[in-house]
C-alpha positions as CSV (number, residue, x, y, z in Angstrom):
1,X,45.7,-6.9,100.9
2,X,49.0,-8.6,102.6
3,X,50.0,-11.8,101.2
4,X,48.4,-14.3,103.0
5,X,51.1,-17.6,104.2
6,X,50.1,-21.1,102.4
7,X,49.5,-22.6,106.1
8,X,47.2,-19.7,107.4
9,X,45.5,-20.3,103.8
10,X,44.7,-23.7,105.0
11,X,43.8,-22.9,108.6
12,X,40.8,-20.8,106.7
13,X,39.5,-23.1,104.4
14,X,38.9,-25.2,107.6
15,X,35.2,-24.9,109.6
16,X,34.9,-22.1,111.9
17,X,34.1,-24.7,114.9
18,X,38.0,-26.0,114.3
19,X,39.7,-22.5,113.5
20,X,38.1,-21.7,117.2
21,X,39.6,-24.7,118.7
22,X,42.7,-24.2,117.0
23,X,43.2,-20.6,118.0
24,X,42.3,-21.5,121.2
25,X,45.0,-23.8,121.6
26,X,47.3,-21.3,120.1
27,X,46.9,-19.1,122.6
28,X,47.2,-21.2,125.5
29,X,50.5,-22.1,124.2
30,X,51.6,-18.8,124.8
31,X,49.4,-18.1,127.9
32,X,51.7,-19.3,130.5
33,X,54.0,-16.3,129.3
34,X,52.0,-13.4,129.9
35,X,53.2,-10.5,132.3
36,X,51.0,-10.5,135.7
37,X,51.1,-6.7,135.7
38,X,49.1,-6.8,131.9
39,X,47.3,-9.9,133.2
40,X,46.3,-7.4,136.1
41,X,45.5,-4.5,133.8
42,X,43.3,-6.0,131.6
43,X,41.1,-7.5,134.8
44,X,41.4,-3.9,136.0
45,X,40.2,-2.6,132.5
46,X,37.5,-5.6,132.3
47,X,35.8,-4.3,135.7
48,X,35.8,-0.9,134.8
49,X,34.1,-1.6,131.7
50,X,31.9,-3.8,133.5
51,X,30.6,-1.1,135.4
52,X,30.0,1.1,132.2
53,X,28.1,-1.7,131.3
54,X,25.8,-1.7,134.2
55,X,25.5,2.0,134.5
56,X,24.4,2.4,130.8
57,X,27.2,3.6,129.4
58,X,28.3,1.4,127.2
59,X,26.1,-1.2,125.0
60,X,26.8,-4.4,124.2
61,X,27.7,-5.4,121.0
62,X,26.3,-8.7,119.0
63,X,28.7,-11.1,118.4
64,X,27.5,-11.1,114.8
65,X,28.4,-7.5,114.3
66,X,31.7,-7.7,115.6
67,X,32.7,-10.5,113.3
68,X,31.6,-8.7,110.4
69,X,33.5,-5.4,111.3
70,X,36.2,-8.0,112.1
71,X,36.0,-9.3,108.4
72,X,35.8,-6.1,106.4
73,X,38.9,-5.1,108.6
74,X,40.6,-8.2,107.5
75,X,39.8,-7.9,104.1
76,X,40.9,-3.9,103.5
77,X,44.2,-4.9,105.8
């Protein structure tokens, strides 16, 4: 497992709600630097995936399952 910085260790001890607020603030701090072309490409991709969902070509994955998979992945990293 990769070493985790002391700052990250401190942040991980926060509640889930606090971590989400911190993550949101960090994301918003870089949001204005997002390349418009990348932003547009994401919009196109999201629309494509939503159409696939509506046609039944994709399935929703519950957040609890996604979170479990992410935690498993992060522990293995």
